[in-house]
C-alpha positions in Angstrom: 33.6 147.5 133.9 36.2 149.9 135.2 35.3 152.1 138.1 35.7 155.6 136.6 36.6 157.4 139.8 39.3 154.9 140.5 41.1 155.6 137.2 40.8 159.3 136.9 44.3 159.5 135.4 42.8 158.2 132.1 41.5 161.8 131.6 44.9 163.5 132.2 46.5 164.9 129.1 49.9 164.2 130.7 49.1 160.4 131.0 47.8 160.3 127.4 50.9 162.1 126.0 53.1 159.9 128.1 51.6 156.8 126.5 52.1 158.3 123.1 55.8 158.8 123.9 56.1 155.3 125.3 54.6 153.8 122.1 56.7 156.0 119.8 59.9 155.2 121.8 59.2 151.5 121.5 58.8 151.9 117.8 62.0 154.0 117.6 64.1 151.5 119.4 62.8 148.6 117.4 63.5 150.4 114.1 66.8 152.1 114.7 68.7 150.3 117.5 70.8 147.3 116.4 73.9 145.3 117.2 76.1 147.9 115.6 75.0 151.0 117.5 73.7 149.2 120.6 75.7 145.9 120.8 74.7 145.0 124.4 71.1 146.3 124.1 71.5 148.6 127.1 70.3 151.7 125.3 67.2 149.8 124.2 66.4 148.8 127.7 67.1 152.2 129.2 65.1 154.1 126.7 62.1 151.8 126.8 62.1 151.6 130.6 62.3 155.4 130.9 59.4 155.7 128.5 57.4 153.1 130.5 58.1 154.8 133.8 56.4 158.1 132.8 52.8 156.8 132.3 53.2 154.3 135.1 54.2 156.9 137.7 51.6 159.3 136.6 49.0 156.6 137.0 50.2 155.4 140.3 50.6 159.0 141.7 47.1 160.0 140.6 45.7 156.8 142.2 47.2 157.9 145.5 45.6 161.3 145.4 43.0 160.6 148.1 45.4 158.9 150.5 48.7 160.7 150.1 49.1 163.9 148.2 52.8 163.9 149.1 53.2 160.5 147.4 51.2 161.8 144.4 53.6 164.7 144.0 56.7 162.5 144.4 55.6 160.0 141.8 54.6 162.8 139.4 58.1 164.2 139.8 59.6 160.8 139.2 57.7 160.7 135.9 59.1 164.2 135.0 62.7 163.1 135.9 62.5 159.9 133.7 61.2 162.0 130.8 64.2 164.4 131.1 66.4 161.3 131.0 64.7 160.1 127.9 64.9 163.5 126.3 68.7 163.4 126.9 68.8 160.0 125.1 67.2 161.5 122.0 69.6 164.5 122.2 72.5 162.1 122.4 71.2 160.2 119.3 71.2 163.4 117.3 74.7 164.4 118.5 76.2 161.0 117.8 75.2 161.6 114.1 76.6 165.1 114.0 73.1 166.5 113.9 71.6 169.2 116.1 68.0 169.5 117.5 65.5 171.6 115.6 65.6 175.3 116.5 62.4 176.5 118.2 62.0 178.9 115.3 62.2 176.1 112.7 59.1 175.1 110.7 59.5 171.5 111.9 59.6 172.4 115.6 56.6 174.8 115.2 54.6 172.2 113.3 55.1 169.5 116.0 54.7 171.9 118.9 51.4 173.4 117.5 49.6 170.0 117.5 47.3 169.8 120.5 45.7 166.7 122.0 42.0 166.1 121.8 40.0 166.1 125.0 39.0 162.6 126.1 35.3 161.8 125.7 35.0 158.5 127.5 31.7 157.1 128.7 31.4 153.7 130.5 33.9 151.6 128.5 36.9 153.6 129.6 39.7 151.1 128.9 38.4 150.5 125.4 37.7 154.1 124.6 41.0 155.4 126.1 43.0 153.0 124.0 41.3 154.3 120.9 42.0 157.9 122.1 45.7 157.3 122.7 46.3 155.8 119.3 44.4 158.6 117.6 46.7 161.1 119.4 49.8 159.2 118.4 48.7 159.2 114.7 48.8 163.0 114.8 52.6 162.8 114.8 52.9 160.1 112.2 54.4 162.6 109.6 57.5 162.8 111.8 57.5 159.4 113.6 56.8 157.1 110.6 58.8 158.6 107.8 61.8 156.2 108.1 64.3 158.9 109.2 65.7 158.4 112.7 66.8 162.1 113.0 63.3 163.4 112.3 61.8 160.9 114.7 64.3 161.7 117.4 63.7 165.5 117.0 59.9 165.0 117.2 60.2 162.9 120.3 62.6 165.3 121.9 60.0 168.1 121.4 57.3 165.9 122.9 59.4 164.9 125.9 60.2 168.5 126.7 56.6 169.5 126.3 55.5 166.8 128.7 58.2 167.8 131.2 56.7 171.3 131.3 53.1 169.9 131.6 54.1 167.8 134.5 55.8 170.7 136.2 52.5 172.6 136.0 50.7 169.5 137.3 53.0 169.3 140.3 52.3 173.0 141.0 48.6 172.4 141.1 49.1 169.4 143.4 51.1 171.5 145.7 48.4 174.2 145.9 45.8 171.5 146.6 48.1 170.1 149.4 48.4 173.6 150.9 44.7 174.1 150.9 43.4 170.7 151.9 46.4 168.9 153.5 47.2 165.3 152.9 45.9 162.0 154.3 48.2 162.2 157.3 47.0 165.7 158.2 43.4 164.5 157.8 43.9 161.6 160.2 45.5 163.9 162.7 42.6 166.3 162.5 40.1 163.5 162.9 42.0 162.1 165.9 42.3 165.5 167.6 38.5 166.1 167.1 37.7 162.7 168.6 40.0 163.3 171.6 38.5 166.8 172.1 35.0 165.3 172.1 36.1 162.6 174.6 37.6 165.2 176.9 34.4 167.4 176.7 32.3 164.3 177.6 34.7 163.5 180.5 34.2 167.0 182.0 37.8 168.1 181.1 38.8 171.5 182.4 38.7 174.6 180.1 41.9 176.2 178.9 42.9 179.0 181.2 43.9 181.1 178.2 41.2 180.7 175.5 38.5 178.7 177.3 38.5 175.8 174.8 38.2 172.2 176.1 41.5 170.6 177.2 42.8 167.1 176.4 45.3 164.9 178.1 48.8 164.7 176.6 52.0 163.1 177.8 55.2 165.2 178.0 57.9 163.9 175.7 60.9 165.7 177.0 62.2 167.8 179.9 62.0 167.1 183.6 58.3 166.1 183.3 58.9 163.6 180.5 56.4 160.7 180.6 54.0 162.6 182.8 50.4 163.5 181.8 49.2 167.1 181.7 46.2 169.0 180.4 46.8 170.8 177.1 44.6 173.1 175.1 42.8 171.2 172.3 43.6 174.0 169.9 47.4 173.6 170.3 49.6 175.0 168.6 47.3 177.9 168.1 47.0 178.2 171.9 49.6 176.6 174.3 47.6 176.8 177.5 48.3 174.0 180.0 47.1 172.7 183.4 48.6 170.2 185.8 46.9 167.0 186.5 
């Protein structure tokens, strides 16, 4: 059985939509790329790998949430960047065939853009149920993805890629706000270490800060004429920069 808390990205709409785009991109490449328009297979590789990168980086980033919010944001941004690359590939496909993307006011664009994903309702069998959910969301776009017209499919996927780029942008903003409020793993370790050192100093009858009265802790000067020498420093530094000589 999968540990639910360990795989919280299964509930992210961004991860679900990224999987839809990956599956649809694999179908697109299998159907429409051939030796004539992609003789070396490089376009096939680039598009499928870009599509794979999005859900993979969303999953990895979310899995790092508790240990490194900075890494989480970076990986989410990588997913966003690869989707922008994939969107450009679909735009290029349209332009190569003297076609232009749907206008945002067109009925086709409005129809695709109006489709919303269902909320996941997983219980204990998360891997099984999430797979059913992803396929059900993909089938919502079958009208445009499975009609045998590469231009319609490319337009639909271009809309979905751009939608997910915006969704990931908002996800990064939320991650940044969380980082500002809670800090990251490194900041947490620093706070724990400082609290431990402060308690040690209090137990060792360390002097009080001459400025604010808080316990002081031993530090080592890293630069200047006293470099390498120990001194007493206020435990609340940098809020207070009181010092005493040892």
